N, C-alpha and C positions, 0 to 999 in steps of 0.2 A: 485450355484446361495446364496444359505445361508453363505456357504464355506467364499464365497469374501465379502458377505455382512459384514459377520462377521471382516473378517482380513480387512477391510478397514475402518472397527470402530474402531479398535485397530490401525490402522496404524494412524488416525485422532489425536486420543487422545495422541498418542506416538507425534506426530507432533506438539498438541498445549501442551504439557508439554515440549517441547525446545524451543518453543516460547515464553512461561512464562518466563523461566531462563534468554533469550535472552534479552526480554523487562526488566527485571528484572537488567539486570545486566549492559547491556551495550546499548542497540539498542533494540525500540520500532517499527517494522518494520509493517506500515498500509498493504504496501502489502501484506505481509504474514499474515496477521490478517484476511484478504479480502478473499483471496484465503483458507484458514480455513473455513471461514464461508459460502464459496461457495460450498466447499467440502462439508460440514452438511448440507446443502440445498439440495444438489443432492442426496446422500445418505436418508434421509428423503424421499423424490419423490419418489428412487427407491424400499423401502419399503412399500410406498403407492401403487408404482404401481406393485411390487409384489403379494400384497392383493388384487387386484383387477386382478389380474392373466394379466395383460400385460406383459407380459416376453419378447419382444423386445424391449418394453421401459425401462426395468429394467436394458436389457444388456448396453445398450448406457450411461443409467444412473452412471453404475457403471463407466464404461469406463469413464465417464466427474467427477466423482469422485475422481477416480485416478490421472487423470490430475491435477485437483487443488490439493491435498494433496501430491503430487509428486513436483508442481511449487511451495509451501510453503515449504516443506522441502528442496530444492534444495537453497531457498532464504536466508533460515536460515544457511543453510550450509555455503552459501558463505559470508555471514556477518559473521558468528563466525570467518572463516579464516580471514577477514578484521581485526576483533579484536583482534585475538591472533598473528597477523602480526605488529599490532599497526598501522595501516593504517589509521584505521577509514574511510575508502571510502564504505559507507552502498549503498544499493541499493534502493533509496527510488524515484519510478517511479511518486509516489506520496508525492508531497511536504505538509511536517506538514505547519498547518495554522499558527502556529507563524511564521516560517519562509516566510510562504508568508507577512506575517504584516512589519516583518522587510524590506523585498523587496519596499515593499510600500511606508512604510516611507521615504525610500533613495529616492526613483523616487522623490517623493514629496519634500524634500530636494531640488534634483536638479534641481526641476521645479520652485520653489521658486527662487534660485540662477539665473536661467535665465531670472527669470521675473522681478526682480531686474536690473538687469544689462541692458535690455530694456528698463528700466523707466529710468535709466541713461541716457541713450541716448537721449531721446525725449526731444526737447527743450522745454526752458519754453513758457508758451504761450505770454506774454510781449513782447519776445523777436521776433516775427511771424512778427510784423509790420514795 
């Protein structure tokens, strides 16, 4: 178990380095960052469980750690491929806050334009008589 703990810690460090390089160069993926954080938390829980002698829990947490680490690595690799191909289609399942804000402003502008059209269709009150 100690060998797996060590190997997973090294894997997380390697993936975190790849993530840091990718986010500094071409894309900062929140999905990859969260997966790396989840892998670290699972690994820390595995170490705590090992210290308490809960070996079944350690085994499960090591599998969870590997899953999160591998997922982050695959996301980073896919985004690197997209960057190298020049397409820029990044895997953002979690939309960045700035993008959400831009979309909300566009929706607000559409709503205001629609309200102006509707207001123009309402007859003046003195014409109702």
